[in-house]
C-alpha positions in Angstrom: -25.1 10.7 19.3 -24.1 13.4 16.5 -21.2 14.6 19.2 -19.8 10.9 19.6 -19.7 10.7 15.8 -17.8 14.4 15.3 -15.4 13.3 18.2 -14.8 10.1 16.4 -14.3 11.7 12.9 -12.1 14.4 14.5 -10.1 11.7 16.1 -9.8 9.6 12.7 -8.7 12.9 10.9 -6.0 13.4 13.2 -4.6 10.2 13.1 -4.9 10.2 9.2 -3.0 13.6 9.0 0.0 12.1 11.6 0.3 9.3 9.4 0.3 11.3 6.2 2.7 13.6 7.7 5.0 10.4 8.9 5.0 8.9 5.4 6.1 12.3 3.9 9.0 12.6 6.5 9.7 8.6 5.9 10.3 9.5 2.2 12.4 12.5 3.0 14.5 10.8 5.6 14.9 7.4 3.0 16.2 10.2 0.3 18.8 11.5 2.8 20.1 8.1 3.7 20.5 7.1 0.1 22.5 10.3 -0.4 24.8 9.4 2.4 25.2 5.9 1.3 26.1 7.1 -2.3 28.6 9.6 -1.1 30.2 7.0 1.3 30.6 4.6 -1.6 32.5 7.0 -3.7 34.7 8.1 -0.8 33.4 11.4 -0.1 32.7 13.2 3.0 29.1 12.9 4.4 27.2 13.8 7.2 23.8 12.4 9.1 22.6 15.7 10.3 19.9 15.7 7.6 18.8 12.3 8.4 18.6 12.7 12.3 16.7 16.1 12.0 13.9 14.3 10.0 14.3 11.4 12.6 13.7 13.9 15.3 10.5 15.1 13.5 9.2 11.6 13.0 10.0 10.7 17.0 7.8 13.7 17.7 5.1 12.3 15.7 5.6 9.0 17.4 5.1 10.3 20.9 1.3 10.5 19.6 1.4 6.9 19.5 0.2 6.4 15.9 3.5 5.9 14.3 6.8 4.1 15.3 9.8 5.6 16.7 12.8 5.6 14.2 16.4 4.9 15.2 19.0 7.9 15.1 21.6 7.2 12.3 25.3 7.5 13.0 28.3 7.9 10.4 29.3 4.3 11.6 25.8 2.8 10.6 26.2 4.0 7.4 29.9 3.0 6.7 29.0 -0.4 8.1 25.8 -0.7 5.9 28.2 0.4 2.9 30.8 -2.4 3.8 28.2 -5.2 4.1 26.6 -4.2 0.7 30.0 -4.7 -0.8 30.0 -8.4 0.0 
C-alpha cells in the first residue's frame, strides 16, 4: 500500500510541477504579447519570435497531457488584434 501511495504522490508532484511551469510560461508569453501589441499600436517594428519561443516550451509541456497547447502567434494576428481594438 505504501508503494501505491508513493507512486500517486510522485505523479501528483510531477503534475503540479508541470502546472507551475506552465503558469510561469503563460505569464511570460502574455508579457511578450503585450509588448508586441504596444509596439504595433505605436507604429514601431515588432516580432513574435519571443512569443513563439515561449509557446514552443508550453506546447512541449502540453504533450504530457496535463495542460493545453497554445497557438503560435503571427505578426498578422497582432496587427489584426490592434485594428479590432481600435474600434
